[in-house]
Structures are given as C-alpha cells and as structure tokens.
Backbone as CSV, one residue per row, in Angstrom:
resi,resn,N_x,N_y,N_z,CA_x,CA_y,CA_z,C_x,C_y,C_z
1,MET,3.167,-6.816,-16.467,2.454,-7.263,-15.350,1.931,-5.381,-14.962
2,ALA,2.537,-4.974,-15.567,2.410,-3.370,-15.121,0.412,-3.100,-15.084
3,GLY,-0.162,-3.430,-15.736,-1.189,-3.677,-15.565,-2.394,-4.208,-14.608
4,GLU,-1.629,-5.121,-13.899,-2.175,-6.127,-12.869,-2.998,-5.451,-11.820
5,ASP,-3.808,-6.198,-11.103,-4.864,-5.216,-9.984,-3.991,-5.568,-8.870
6,ALA,-3.652,-4.234,-8.488,-2.470,-3.909,-7.404,-2.943,-4.730,-6.061
7,SER,-4.399,-4.779,-5.929,-4.526,-5.611,-4.659,-4.251,-6.466,-4.361
8,ILE,-3.165,-7.810,-5.276,-2.642,-8.250,-4.689,-1.514,-8.570,-3.792
9,TRP,-1.345,-7.008,-3.726,0.183,-6.800,-2.489,-0.829,-6.293,-1.015
10,ARG,-2.096,-6.651,-1.374,-2.867,-6.383,0.386,-3.441,-7.870,0.971
11,SER,-3.303,-7.810,2.047,-3.282,-9.245,2.304,-5.000,-9.260,2.364
12,GLY,-5.491,-10.530,2.387,-7.018,-10.646,2.317,-8.065,-10.895,4.063
13,SER,-7.101,-9.992,4.765,-7.636,-9.941,6.169,-8.425,-8.817,6.201
14,GLU,-8.620,-8.128,5.435,-9.291,-6.843,5.959,-10.511,-6.680,6.115
15,ALA,-11.480,-7.497,5.214,-13.067,-7.962,5.072,-13.021,-8.513,6.238
16,GLU,-12.414,-9.543,6.539,-12.365,-10.213,7.489,-11.946,-10.026,9.025
17,TYR,-10.832,-9.403,9.085,-10.825,-8.943,10.501,-10.208,-7.822,10.898
18,GLY,-10.613,-6.424,9.880,-10.355,-5.673,9.939,-9.041,-4.824,10.205
19,SER,-8.306,-5.031,8.935,-7.248,-4.947,8.910,-6.663,-5.612,8.058
20,ALA,-5.399,-4.491,7.503,-4.742,-5.077,5.694,-3.483,-4.616,5.851
21,VAL,-3.006,-5.344,5.365,-1.249,-5.511,5.335,-0.630,-5.670,3.259
22,THR,0.155,-4.087,3.603,0.728,-4.321,1.939,1.920,-4.573,2.077
23,GLY,2.237,-6.159,1.313,3.947,-6.758,1.771,3.834,-7.787,1.038
24,LEU,5.122,-8.187,0.843,6.108,-9.296,0.092,6.518,-9.999,1.035
25,VAL,6.298,-11.021,0.767,6.853,-12.408,1.496,7.908,-13.123,0.780
26,PHE,9.197,-13.241,1.282,10.187,-13.959,0.723,10.363,-15.562,1.271
27,LEU,10.032,-16.176,0.388,10.347,-17.651,1.250,11.261,-18.301,-0.013
28,SER,11.946,-19.358,0.527,12.627,-20.464,0.445,12.645,-21.849,0.890
29,ALA,12.776,-22.878,0.055,12.569,-24.429,0.242,13.764,-24.694,1.028
30,SER,15.149,-23.984,1.048,16.701,-24.260,1.345,17.027,-23.420,1.929
31,GLY,17.828,-23.844,3.233,18.768,-22.630,3.909,19.701,-22.346,3.437
32,GLY,20.204,-21.402,3.978,21.319,-20.870,3.793,21.889,-20.234,2.258
33,ILE,20.840,-19.821,1.679,21.040,-19.197,0.332,21.137,-17.929,0.239
34,GLY,20.912,-17.552,1.396,20.589,-15.622,1.386,19.273,-15.410,1.304
35,LEU,18.133,-15.703,1.625,17.118,-15.613,1.743,16.911,-13.857,2.686
36,THR,17.521,-13.863,3.880,17.249,-12.836,5.017,18.058,-11.987,3.691
37,THR,19.592,-12.144,3.152,20.059,-11.345,2.764,19.073,-10.668,1.765
38,MET,18.556,-10.936,0.692,18.393,-10.826,-0.337,16.984,-9.911,0.070
39,ALA,15.899,-10.423,1.084,15.324,-9.011,1.485,15.608,-7.952,2.087
40,ALA,16.945,-7.920,2.690,17.139,-6.699,3.546,18.007,-5.724,2.035
41,LEU,18.390,-6.218,0.902,19.254,-5.888,0.132,17.894,-5.495,-1.065
42,MET,16.503,-5.914,-0.979,15.832,-5.364,-1.936,15.290,-4.322,-0.594
43,ALA,15.241,-4.249,0.344,14.203,-3.314,0.801,15.251,-1.831,0.881
44,LYS,16.601,-1.706,0.794,17.375,-1.004,0.583,17.485,-0.016,-0.968
45,GLN,16.861,-1.168,-1.577,17.285,-0.450,-3.248,15.518,0.063,-3.600
46,LEU,14.741,-0.355,-2.801,13.122,0.307,-2.698,12.912,1.480,-2.058
47,ARG,14.053,1.365,-0.712,13.742,2.898,-0.224,14.506,4.064,-1.038
48,LYS,15.423,3.710,-1.702,15.546,4.588,-2.615,14.910,4.940,-4.209
49,MET,13.882,4.588,-3.993,12.840,4.743,-4.788,11.559,5.341,-4.238
50,ALA,11.695,5.831,-3.214,10.663,6.744,-1.936,9.572,5.741,-1.785
51,LEU,9.823,4.385,-1.512,9.052,3.977,-0.782,9.156,3.683,0.920
52,SER,8.603,3.718,1.505,8.430,3.638,2.805,8.283,2.128,3.460
53,CYS,9.781,1.520,3.505,9.805,0.397,3.576,9.704,-0.276,5.257
54,ALA,9.523,-1.494,5.511,9.821,-2.256,6.559,10.222,-3.463,6.520
55,LEU,11.151,-4.097,7.218,11.697,-5.416,6.991,10.901,-5.910,8.511
56,VAL,10.464,-7.010,8.467,9.834,-8.463,9.320,10.527,-9.193,9.276
57,ASP,11.293,-10.243,10.143,11.732,-11.393,10.259,10.746,-12.359,11.118
58,LEU,10.044,-13.216,9.997,9.420,-14.035,10.524,9.549,-15.530,10.357
59,ASP,11.112,-15.991,10.954,11.849,-17.080,10.292,12.080,-17.589,11.507
60,LEU,10.742,-18.064,11.934,10.571,-18.455,13.338,11.335,-19.404,13.971
61,ALA,12.094,-20.332,13.111,12.969,-21.320,13.381,14.535,-21.086,13.704
62,GLY,15.029,-19.872,13.015,16.133,-18.975,12.724,15.978,-17.792,13.283
63,GLY,15.630,-16.827,12.181,15.637,-15.163,12.936,17.352,-14.762,12.750
64,GLY,17.168,-13.516,13.820,18.094,-12.985,13.386,18.804,-12.291,12.920
65,MET,17.524,-11.349,11.918,18.015,-10.393,10.732,18.885,-9.025,11.370
66,ASP,18.583,-9.005,12.816,19.578,-7.453,13.319,20.862,-8.305,12.748
67,VAL,21.276,-9.285,13.428,22.802,-9.988,13.634,23.232,-9.436,11.918
68,LEU,22.528,-10.054,10.941,22.916,-10.188,9.415,23.240,-9.165,9.236
69,VAL,22.343,-7.703,9.529,22.670,-6.689,8.908,23.741,-5.819,9.688
70,GLY,23.823,-6.083,10.671,24.706,-5.866,11.657,24.492,-4.640,12.601
71,ILE,23.465,-5.013,13.193,23.071,-3.642,14.100,22.433,-4.574,15.439
72,GLU,22.712,-5.748,15.667,22.292,-6.520,17.061,22.660,-6.067,18.238
73,GLY,23.174,-5.134,18.412,23.854,-4.265,19.663,22.847,-3.225,19.475
74,ALA,22.030,-2.528,18.933,20.810,-1.655,18.921,20.017,-1.764,19.816
75,PRO,19.846,-1.017,20.446,18.727,-1.353,21.628,17.119,-0.862,20.463
76,GLY,16.292,-1.589,21.369,14.448,-1.367,20.535,14.460,-2.857,21.057
77,MET,12.999,-3.218,20.168,12.348,-4.152,20.358,12.007,-5.363,19.457
78,ARG,12.014,-6.423,19.831,12.365,-7.903,19.234,11.153,-8.515,18.875
79,LEU,10.977,-9.376,18.210,9.485,-9.500,18.223,9.096,-10.430,19.417
80,GLY,9.726,-11.200,19.699,9.826,-12.319,20.318,9.469,-10.936,22.144
81,ARG,9.824,-10.218,22.035,9.420,-9.636,23.434,7.909,-8.986,23.308
82,ILE,7.434,-9.091,22.257,5.408,-8.326,21.893,4.987,-9.281,22.588
83,ARG,4.010,-8.691,23.249,2.855,-9.497,23.752,1.460,-8.363,23.183
84,ALA,0.415,-9.509,22.918,-0.952,-8.607,22.552,-2.131,-8.901,22.904
85,PRO,-2.016,-9.447,24.010,-3.325,-10.371,24.819,-4.943,-10.099,23.983
86,LEU,-4.540,-8.931,23.861,-6.238,-8.168,23.240,-5.778,-8.147,21.645
87,GLY,-4.937,-8.719,20.966,-4.522,-8.711,19.658,-4.214,-7.432,18.535
88,ARG,-3.726,-6.691,19.465,-3.247,-5.306,19.142,-1.994,-4.619,18.992
89,VAL,-1.559,-4.058,18.765,-0.069,-3.533,19.158,-0.272,-2.144,18.472
90,ASP,-0.497,-1.440,18.820,-0.273,0.373,18.659,0.676,0.754,17.896
91,PRO,0.595,0.789,16.812,2.010,0.971,15.056,2.529,2.182,15.537
92,GLN,1.964,3.236,16.199,2.976,4.733,16.445,4.251,4.147,17.881
93,ALA,3.431,3.396,18.699,4.669,3.271,19.564,5.296,1.972,19.588
94,LEU,5.106,1.054,18.724,6.215,0.166,17.819,6.948,0.849,17.186
95,ARG,6.559,1.744,16.316,7.503,2.463,15.359,8.711,2.930,16.678
96,GLU,7.746,3.733,17.583,9.591,4.815,18.135,10.415,3.173,18.580
97,GLU,9.859,2.021,19.154,11.070,1.216,19.821,11.913,0.426,18.925
98,LEU,11.570,0.348,17.574,12.269,-0.664,16.623,13.455,-0.296,16.361
99,PRO,14.323,-0.942,16.371,16.199,-0.117,15.732,15.379,-0.137,14.555
100,VAL,16.779,1.539,13.529,16.732,1.449,11.746,17.846,0.486,11.942
101,TRP,17.714,0.047,10.318,18.815,0.019,9.850,18.815,0.809,8.632
102,ASP,19.746,1.466,8.495,20.061,2.151,7.156,18.386,2.706,6.411
103,GLY,18.227,3.629,7.925,16.669,4.250,7.296,15.262,3.626,7.406
104,ILE,15.504,1.930,7.868,14.483,1.487,7.477,13.989,0.380,8.880
105,PRO,13.146,0.738,8.980,12.870,-0.008,10.209,12.456,-1.726,10.688
106,LEU,13.090,-2.205,11.331,13.794,-3.559,11.101,12.793,-4.190,12.736
107,LEU,11.794,-5.186,12.325,11.354,-5.890,13.459,11.783,-7.258,13.356
108,SER,12.943,-7.662,14.333,13.793,-8.640,14.054,13.572,-9.789,14.795
109,ASN,13.676,-11.246,14.680,13.551,-11.973,15.590,14.758,-12.789,16.258
110,ASP,14.717,-12.972,17.343,15.754,-13.438,18.012,15.506,-14.719,18.752
111,PRO,14.970,-15.864,18.302,13.785,-16.929,19.211,15.156,-17.482,20.211
112,TRP,16.667,-17.360,20.329,17.145,-17.846,21.519,17.358,-17.225,22.964
113,SER,16.366,-15.732,22.588,16.181,-14.601,23.642,15.140,-14.560,24.466
114,ALA,14.211,-15.378,23.789,12.637,-15.058,24.848,12.001,-16.411,24.012
115,PRO,10.839,-16.317,25.223,9.844,-17.843,24.850,9.048,-17.607,23.962
116,PRO,8.631,-18.574,23.538,7.744,-18.759,22.184,6.387,-17.883,22.535
117,GLN,5.776,-17.527,21.400,4.583,-16.335,21.616,3.334,-17.234,20.782
118,GLY,2.368,-16.874,21.578,1.271,-16.794,20.037,1.300,-16.607,19.260
119,TRP,0.504,-17.445,18.182,0.243,-16.531,16.874,-0.231,-15.051,16.710
120,TRP,-1.225,-14.982,17.607,-2.131,-13.852,17.740,-0.678,-12.742,18.249
121,ASP,0.073,-12.948,18.771,1.382,-11.977,19.092,1.687,-11.274,17.657
122,VAL,2.462,-12.701,17.543,2.896,-12.411,16.031,2.146,-11.513,15.048
123,ASP,1.034,-11.431,14.727,-0.290,-11.126,13.828,-0.536,-9.819,14.626
124,ALA,-0.576,-9.669,15.264,-0.452,-7.893,15.954,0.344,-7.331,15.631
125,ALA,1.984,-7.888,15.881,3.061,-7.305,14.880,3.259,-6.767,13.735
126,VAL,2.875,-7.846,12.932,2.556,-7.692,11.891,1.993,-6.153,11.455
127,ASN,1.068,-6.643,11.994,-0.763,-5.526,11.799,0.445,-4.292,12.206
128,ALA,0.849,-4.074,13.139,0.933,-2.772,13.702,2.345,-2.187,12.847
129,VAL,3.345,-3.058,12.265,4.286,-2.760,11.641,3.632,-2.196,10.083
130,ALA,2.425,-2.644,9.851,1.514,-2.235,8.408,1.366,-0.894,8.781
131,GLY,1.272,-0.347,9.829,0.827,0.891,9.974,1.633,1.953,10.337
132,PHE,2.633,1.589,9.794,3.693,2.692,9.716,4.355,2.867,8.470
133,ALA,4.280,1.753,7.496,4.987,1.307,6.297,4.139,1.323,4.732
134,ASP,4.985,1.738,3.836,3.683,1.653,2.530,4.218,0.198,2.099
135,LEU,5.166,-0.718,2.408,5.310,-2.168,2.090,6.120,-2.343,3.025
136,LEU,5.929,-3.782,3.315,6.390,-4.756,4.428,7.349,-5.998,3.527
137,LEU,8.416,-6.231,4.007,9.315,-7.380,3.097,9.570,-8.303,4.240
138,ILE,8.566,-9.399,3.889,8.950,-10.410,5.127,9.727,-11.436,4.886
139,ASP,10.660,-11.479,5.432,11.452,-13.085,5.899,10.630,-14.033,6.525
140,ALA,10.168,-14.920,5.219,9.292,-15.845,5.945,9.829,-17.885,6.474
141,GLY,11.451,-17.375,6.069,11.877,-18.237,5.572,11.444,-19.696,4.988
142,ARG,11.379,-21.097,5.569,10.608,-21.789,4.841,9.074,-22.075,4.883
143,GLY,8.472,-20.996,5.390,7.337,-20.567,5.834,5.974,-21.279,6.670
144,GLN,7.166,-22.511,7.513,6.276,-23.112,8.369,5.974,-22.160,9.858
145,GLY,4.906,-22.735,10.225,4.796,-22.262,11.668,4.324,-21.426,11.567
146,LEU,3.482,-20.191,10.309,2.867,-19.391,10.055,1.704,-19.311,9.517
147,GLY,0.972,-20.538,9.380,-0.379,-20.976,8.949,-1.415,-19.967,9.277
148,ASN,-1.199,-19.839,11.168,-2.396,-19.057,11.524,-2.084,-17.872,11.307
149,LEU,-1.511,-16.911,10.814,-1.492,-15.908,10.597,-2.099,-14.696,9.724
150,ARG,-3.562,-14.412,10.197,-4.444,-13.729,9.463,-3.500,-12.582,8.623
151,SER,-2.996,-11.973,9.330,-2.338,-10.627,8.684,-1.715,-10.977,6.801
152,LEU,-0.898,-12.208,6.642,-0.171,-12.887,5.719,-1.092,-13.614,4.734
153,LYS,-2.477,-13.461,4.961,-3.300,-14.514,4.055,-3.396,-13.765,3.076
154,GLY,-2.654,-14.301,1.346,-3.297,-14.042,0.297,-2.518,-13.201,0.009
155,LEU,-1.065,-12.917,0.809,0.036,-12.075,-0.088,0.737,-12.672,-1.001
156,PRO,1.248,-11.618,-1.793,2.496,-12.290,-3.055,3.395,-12.508,-2.143
157,SER,4.560,-13.714,-2.813,5.287,-13.678,-2.229,6.221,-14.016,-3.458
158,LEU,7.873,-14.346,-2.599,8.820,-14.263,-3.717,9.916,-15.713,-3.722
159,LEU,10.125,-16.148,-4.326,10.829,-17.389,-3.448,12.246,-17.751,-4.385
160,MET,13.492,-17.780,-3.445,14.478,-17.896,-3.427,14.637,-19.478,-3.475
161,VAL,15.508,-19.912,-4.604,15.647,-21.269,-4.998,17.158,-21.234,-5.336
162,ASP,17.864,-22.486,-4.548,18.810,-23.185,-4.797,19.531,-23.906,-5.916
163,MET,19.673,-23.155,-7.432,20.029,-24.194,-8.142,20.796,-25.150,-8.394
164,THR,20.324,-26.305,-7.605,21.308,-27.267,-7.673,20.169,-28.621,-7.360
165,VAL,20.274,-29.470,-8.012,19.200,-30.824,-8.365,18.414,-30.770,-6.761
166,LEU,18.909,-30.742,-5.707,17.847,-31.080,-4.533,17.530,-29.729,-3.949
167,GLY,18.305,-28.534,-4.153,17.181,-27.135,-4.178,16.200,-26.977,-5.317
168,LEU,15.957,-27.442,-6.249,15.191,-27.496,-7.288,14.018,-28.341,-6.767
169,ALA,14.072,-29.468,-6.401,13.660,-30.497,-6.278,12.673,-29.983,-4.900
170,ARG,13.148,-29.606,-3.883,12.514,-28.788,-2.729,11.876,-27.719,-3.301
171,ALA,12.038,-26.598,-3.704,11.225,-25.695,-4.490,10.188,-26.307,-4.862
172,LYS,9.858,-26.771,-6.267,9.178,-27.265,-6.729,8.003,-28.184,-6.084
173,ALA,8.605,-28.607,-4.672,7.176,-28.997,-3.689,6.730,-28.171,-3.358
174,LEU,7.851,-26.862,-2.744,6.986,-25.805,-1.889,6.225,-25.491,-3.139
175,ILE,6.052,-24.867,-4.386,5.502,-24.488,-5.051,4.220,-25.250,-4.997
176,HIS,4.072,-26.236,-5.219,3.208,-27.065,-5.632,2.025,-26.931,-4.264
177,THR,2.692,-26.987,-2.727,1.916,-26.953,-1.500,1.468,-25.803,-1.786
178,LEU,1.780,-24.462,-1.772,1.397,-23.381,-2.178,0.472,-23.069,-3.170
179,ASN,0.279,-24.028,-4.399,-0.953,-23.892,-5.295,-2.351,-24.733,-4.806
180,ASP,-1.914,-25.914,-3.888,-2.601,-27.160,-3.646,-3.339,-26.006,-1.903
181,ARG,-2.662,-25.092,-1.442,-3.217,-24.291,-0.171,-4.135,-23.381,-0.994
182,ARG,-3.928,-22.647,-1.948,-4.468,-21.979,-2.528,-5.981,-22.427,-3.313
183,ASP,-5.851,-23.611,-3.765,-7.106,-24.062,-4.698,-7.834,-25.103,-3.309
184,ALA,-7.557,-25.249,-2.245,-8.404,-25.734,-1.052,-8.772,-24.401,-0.497
185,GLY,-8.331,-23.631,-0.535,-9.353,-22.478,0.433,-9.007,-22.818,1.903
186,ALA,-10.571,-22.431,2.349,-10.839,-22.775,3.509,-10.435,-24.304,4.442
187,GLN,-10.348,-24.881,3.581,-10.008,-26.712,3.429,-8.268,-26.437,4.449
188,ALA,-7.919,-25.663,3.826,-6.164,-25.545,4.468,-6.205,-25.016,5.611
189,GLN,-6.890,-24.547,6.887,-7.033,-23.474,7.411,-5.713,-24.136,8.669
190,ASP,-5.852,-24.998,8.871,-5.377,-25.723,9.685,-3.727,-26.130,9.309
191,SER,-3.111,-25.834,8.172,-1.842,-26.268,7.832,-0.851,-25.267,8.263
192,PRO,0.012,-25.897,8.806,1.468,-25.110,9.376,2.553,-24.104,8.206
193,LEU,1.498,-24.253,7.342,2.705,-23.691,6.315,1.299,-22.277,5.761
194,ILE,2.329,-21.055,5.687,1.963,-20.095,5.665,0.885,-19.777,4.539
195,SER,-0.058,-19.115,4.775,-1.193,-18.741,3.761,-0.826,-18.063,2.829
196,CYS,0.292,-17.596,1.687,0.252,-16.572,1.069,0.007,-17.309,-0.133
197,ARG,0.140,-16.277,-1.457,-0.120,-16.711,-2.769,0.931,-17.537,-3.679
198,PRO,1.175,-18.611,-4.702,1.964,-18.953,-5.030,3.264,-17.753,-5.766
199,PRO,4.560,-17.841,-5.653,5.374,-16.824,-5.898,5.183,-16.091,-7.095
200,MET,5.164,-14.997,-7.117,5.145,-14.242,-8.041,6.353,-13.836,-9.236
201,ALA,7.436,-14.333,-8.615,8.623,-14.466,-9.298,9.582,-15.026,-8.663
202,LEU,10.573,-15.570,-9.515,11.936,-16.559,-8.682,12.831,-16.085,-8.977
203,ILE,13.728,-16.078,-7.847,15.486,-15.617,-7.632,15.748,-17.017,-7.450
204,GLY,16.998,-17.352,-8.448,17.420,-18.363,-8.574,19.175,-17.888,-7.978
205,MET,19.836,-18.981,-6.947,20.832,-18.702,-6.620,21.822,-19.715,-6.676
206,MET,22.921,-19.164,-7.423,23.778,-20.520,-7.614,24.833,-21.183,-6.714
207,PRO,25.038,-22.216,-6.535,25.786,-22.476,-5.103,27.224,-22.448,-5.363
208,THR,27.787,-21.701,-4.107,29.216,-21.939,-4.151,30.356,-22.784,-4.373
209,GLN,31.357,-22.648,-4.849,32.131,-23.644,-5.509,32.478,-24.530,-4.295
210,HIS,32.273,-24.794,-3.025,32.835,-25.531,-1.977,31.753,-26.325,-1.583
211,ARG,30.596,-26.146,-2.500,29.331,-26.810,-1.816,29.434,-27.796,-3.507
212,VAL,29.272,-27.342,-4.593,28.755,-28.543,-5.682,29.902,-27.718,-6.645
213,GLY,30.081,-28.651,-7.844,31.055,-28.177,-8.485,30.595,-27.125,-10.028
214,HIS,28.839,-26.983,-10.072,28.429,-25.823,-10.358,26.910,-26.430,-10.514
215,GLY,26.377,-25.350,-10.464,24.542,-25.279,-10.482,24.282,-26.149,-11.769
216,VAL,22.799,-26.374,-11.553,21.843,-26.837,-12.648,21.769,-25.653,-13.382
217,ASP,21.575,-25.364,-14.713,21.996,-24.576,-15.761,20.215,-23.902,-16.171
218,LEU,20.044,-22.483,-16.264,18.972,-22.019,-16.206,17.939,-22.836,-16.766
219,GLU,17.732,-23.101,-17.950,16.727,-23.939,-19.156,16.351,-25.011,-18.626
220,GLN,17.334,-26.186,-18.132,17.112,-27.397,-17.407,16.037,-27.058,-15.926
221,ALA,16.648,-25.774,-15.079,16.091,-25.318,-14.104,14.615,-25.095,-14.484
222,GLU,14.100,-24.608,-15.587,13.268,-24.143,-16.133,12.065,-25.113,-16.387
223,GLU,12.792,-25.977,-16.996,11.928,-27.326,-17.773,11.532,-27.836,-16.632
224,PHE,12.414,-28.289,-15.386,11.753,-28.961,-14.264,10.835,-28.485,-13.540
225,LEU,10.988,-26.959,-13.116,10.253,-26.320,-12.486,8.645,-25.945,-12.767
226,GLY,8.715,-25.873,-14.242,7.980,-25.564,-15.058,7.266,-24.165,-15.118
227,ARG,8.240,-23.455,-14.773,8.163,-21.795,-15.148,9.516,-21.190,-15.079
228,SER,9.488,-19.926,-15.276,10.682,-19.480,-15.545,11.173,-19.082,-14.823
229,VAL,12.273,-18.250,-14.631,13.355,-18.325,-13.201,13.461,-16.689,-13.604
230,ASP,13.228,-15.443,-13.040,13.571,-14.747,-13.311,14.716,-13.757,-13.350
231,VAL,15.349,-14.175,-12.003,16.635,-13.582,-12.029,18.031,-15.109,-11.159
232,VAL,18.845,-14.777,-11.954,20.058,-15.923,-11.411,20.959,-15.026,-10.776
233,LEU,21.469,-15.262,-9.382,22.739,-14.779,-9.095,23.681,-15.780,-8.982
234,LYS,25.049,-15.417,-8.702,25.832,-16.161,-8.397,26.580,-15.169,-6.810
235,PRO,26.743,-16.391,-5.957,27.283,-15.582,-4.904,28.416,-14.644,-4.616
236,GLN,28.493,-14.048,-3.829,29.406,-12.780,-4.210,29.734,-12.869,-2.795
237,PRO,31.237,-13.420,-2.887,32.406,-13.133,-1.508,32.524,-12.361,-0.737
238,LYS,32.289,-11.038,-1.192,32.674,-9.626,-0.065,31.558,-9.631,0.661
239,LEU,30.592,-9.874,-0.135,29.236,-9.646,0.731,29.071,-11.044,1.689
240,SER,29.452,-12.055,1.355,29.391,-13.161,2.291,30.682,-13.061,3.460
241,ALA,31.850,-12.490,3.530,32.543,-11.954,4.237,32.188,-11.148,4.973
242,SER,31.433,-9.910,4.761,31.099,-8.771,5.600,30.021,-9.081,6.611
243,VAL,29.530,-9.903,6.009,27.960,-10.774,6.967,28.840,-11.602,7.872
244,LEU,29.510,-12.688,7.401,29.950,-13.399,8.832,30.999,-13.081,9.743
245,ASP,31.858,-11.711,8.668,32.479,-10.922,10.041,32.169,-9.945,10.834
246,GLY,30.720,-10.041,10.756,30.179,-9.364,11.985,30.074,-7.689,11.200
247,ARG,30.340,-7.294,10.299,30.141,-6.121,9.906,28.674,-5.686,8.799
248,GLY,27.861,-6.688,8.959,26.144,-6.335,8.235,26.829,-6.294,6.765
249,LEU,25.819,-5.856,5.918,25.823,-5.474,4.558,26.041,-4.284,4.382
250,GLU,27.152,-4.383,4.034,27.599,-2.695,3.580,27.513,-2.103,2.412
251,ARG,27.089,-2.937,1.512,26.449,-2.135,0.105,25.770,-3.697,-0.943
252,VAL,24.706,-2.689,-1.455,24.611,-3.675,-2.273,25.418,-4.235,-3.140
253,PRO,25.950,-4.975,-3.687,26.860,-5.710,-5.201,26.168,-4.994,-6.050
254,ARG,27.062,-4.721,-7.317,26.814,-3.936,-8.587,26.418,-4.997,-8.861
255,ALA,26.524,-6.355,-9.180,25.850,-6.826,-10.352,24.708,-7.299,-9.433
256,TYR,24.776,-7.208,-8.437,23.025,-7.505,-8.038,21.806,-6.343,-8.033
257,CYS,22.504,-5.635,-7.976,21.923,-3.830,-8.311,21.389,-3.719,-10.165
258,ARG,22.221,-4.544,-10.855,21.673,-4.660,-12.348,20.873,-5.753,-12.522
259,ALA,21.008,-6.824,-11.524,20.225,-8.228,-12.121,18.795,-7.611,-11.402
260,LEU,18.676,-7.326,-10.429,17.408,-7.079,-9.396,16.768,-5.779,-9.676
261,ARG,17.059,-5.001,-10.766,16.996,-4.052,-10.541,15.128,-3.632,-11.590
262,PRO,15.061,-4.648,-12.491,13.595,-4.711,-12.824,12.279,-5.138,-12.097
263,LEU,13.495,-6.508,-11.600,11.832,-6.659,-10.490,11.556,-5.891,-9.631
264,VAL,13.074,-4.990,-8.960,12.510,-4.197,-7.945,11.652,-2.996,-8.410
265,GLU,11.659,-2.498,-9.513,10.926,-1.253,-10.057,9.629,-2.008,-10.626
266,ARG,9.375,-3.498,-10.884,8.341,-4.127,-10.991,7.919,-3.797,-9.126
267,ILE,8.500,-4.298,-8.432,7.249,-3.972,-7.212,7.001,-2.962,-6.504
268,ALA,8.445,-2.045,-7.104,7.751,-0.391,-6.518,6.833,-0.123,-7.181
269,GLY,6.702,-0.075,-8.480,5.616,0.496,-9.293,4.013,-0.094,-9.088
270,MET,4.253,-1.330,-8.747,2.875,-1.794,-8.353,2.322,-1.217,-7.023
271,VAL,3.361,-1.418,-6.170,3.026,-0.775,-4.694,2.269,0.670,-4.875
272,VAL,2.752,1.122,-5.474,2.826,2.693,-5.842,1.359,3.093,-6.420
273,VAL,1.096,2.221,-7.485,-0.138,2.329,-8.030,-0.882,2.274,-7.299
274,GLY,-1.241,0.958,-6.280,-1.931,0.330,-5.262,-1.867,1.813,-4.257
275,GLU,-1.322,2.052,-3.860,-1.649,3.810,-3.245,-1.578,5.009,-3.721
276,GLY,-2.283,5.103,-4.998,-2.827,5.780,-5.845,-1.616,7.041,-6.358
277,ARG,-0.338,6.535,-5.820,0.795,7.452,-6.534,1.441,7.199,-7.873
278,GLU,0.556,7.074,-8.888,1.530,6.741,-10.182,2.310,7.615,-10.890
279,ASP,2.251,8.910,-10.343,3.321,9.820,-10.920,4.668,9.847,-10.004
280,LEU,4.963,8.585,-8.907,6.097,8.892,-8.671,7.293,7.882,-9.246
281,ILE,6.597,6.603,-9.528,7.239,5.609,-10.238,6.691,4.616,-11.031
282,SER,7.465,4.795,-12.716,6.253,3.976,-13.376,6.904,2.576,-13.066
283,SER,5.685,1.723,-13.423,6.155,0.126,-13.304,6.560,-0.040,-14.795
284,ARG,7.889,-0.775,-14.898,8.598,-1.146,-16.042,7.966,-2.646,-16.130
285,GLY,7.887,-3.101,-17.367,7.673,-4.826,-17.515,9.218,-5.434,-17.204
286,LEU,8.739,-6.809,-16.589,9.704,-7.939,-15.938,10.956,-8.375,-16.846
287,THR,11.745,-8.200,-16.823,12.817,-8.999,-18.077,13.757,-9.505,-17.052
288,ARG,14.093,-11.007,-18.035,14.732,-11.616,-17.354,16.029,-11.059,-16.925
289,SER,17.423,-11.863,-16.058,19.148,-11.046,-16.153,19.218,-12.426,-15.434
290,GLU,20.767,-12.321,-15.592,21.388,-13.005,-14.738,23.080,-12.199,-14.540
291,ALA,23.540,-12.489,-13.093,24.627,-11.881,-12.636,25.467,-12.981,-12.744
292,VAL,26.667,-12.561,-13.298,27.375,-13.842,-13.666,28.568,-13.335,-12.612
293,ARG,28.744,-12.322,-12.216,30.004,-12.036,-11.468,29.327,-11.092,-9.995
C-alpha cells in the first residue's frame, strides 16, 4: 500500500466544488464499541508523528466527542452553532474559536444544545477545518444523514467492527452498501448514507464479558466478511472507566499503541507523501496485529 496513489486521501469535491478535504472517515455499523474513542486515540498518535490533525464530530444523532475526551466545559465553537448561508466559513476564524484537546483542534457536535442545521452548514464547517489541518479524522457514526455532504465525497474510510455475530452481520451489510454506492456513482446522490469510499481497513473490537461470553474468532470473522480484519482489540477497563467517570481520554493504552502502530504509520506515511513531504515519515507496510490485553 505504500506506493498507492496518495490522492485517495482527498475528497472528490475539489474539481466540482472548488474545495478539497484531506481526511479519513471513521465508521461503525454498531453503536457503543468505541468509534469516537478510536478516532481520538489515533489523532493523538498521529500528532506525535508531526501531522497537524483535527477531529470532526459528524455523528449527527449522537455526538458528544468533547464530553468523551473531557473538555465539555471548555469554551469554544460547536458544530450546531455554525451557520453558513453563503456556504463558506473562514478557516482561520473557526480555528481561533475551536476548543483544543491535547493540542488537537476539535469540532464537536452537541445535538442536544442546538437546533438541526442544513447540510450546507455542516459542509462549510468541514471545509473550514480542512483549511488549517493536514488531516481530518471524522467520526461519522453509522454514516447516516451525511449523503449530501460534498466535502466527504470520495474520502477513504475505516470501519470499526463489533466482533459478535450481530456486529459482523451489520458490518457486512454496511460494506456492501458502500460498495454499491461506489458502483452506482451519480445514481446514489439522494442516499442518506455518506458518500465515502469502502473501508481501507477494518478494526475489530471484541465484546466485553458482560455482553457475551466470547466474541467471534478472527478466522471466522474474515471468512464471513470476505476480507481481512487488520487489527483486533480487546476492551480496556481503565480506558472505559476514565471516560465514564468524566476524566476523558487520559492516555492511549500500551496494548492499543502496539496494535495500531502499523495502521497509524500507514496513514501518516500516505498523507505525508500526498503533501510532498516524504522525508518526514516513511510509510511501512500494514501488518495485522492483535491486542489481547
């Protein structure tokens, strides 16, 4: 993958709409498996690799990324307050208004505190954040309600999979739908589902013991999905406790650091190559790894 065309990181909106976003869309067909946490943890790791990242919370039904990372009390702009009747938001002005988490600008969505927006408002906000960050890490939840966003069209995606029978079935359905949208092209314009590319990587999350006795093993999951699962993680009780207690994400668990490192380096390397800065970070081949503790 190191030699892959780095243009996959850019949205398809530049030629059509005069703007371009370099980003990665985080998706999951199942709720409550740590998608928002994963986006935040990967942003933290990418920042350590000299990339200017920003987090964008586009889980329109859920949101609350600022609460999850522990900065809900920080002043600053949230997605629901952005209005762009002319379809544009000034990047520098927005940058100065956003709260920052561990050096990472964060555009959080708090749907309980603001009325619904037009898709053009959200689109303008995404384009504005892209104006001051090398890479946007976008929490898109299940991808619903984002079909009109031109800024996300053609971006690569990363799918988080619940390693249970039901979770795998939902993930397979979402992968098929994204593939169908790609093949349908312009005919899929009116779909409520996000117009990103099918997943470039899959991260499996094993269930907690109180949910099921054990999850589906890796080989069975890959056979069912028809493709490899790049990383398999197990829940980290200390991480969950820090989030539920309101302390935010205090640190990246060591097990996650080791397991995610090949994928993080692949993302960082391809983005740097795309920006013409190959000397900063070398892209290494992705190897599958499993965090068991």
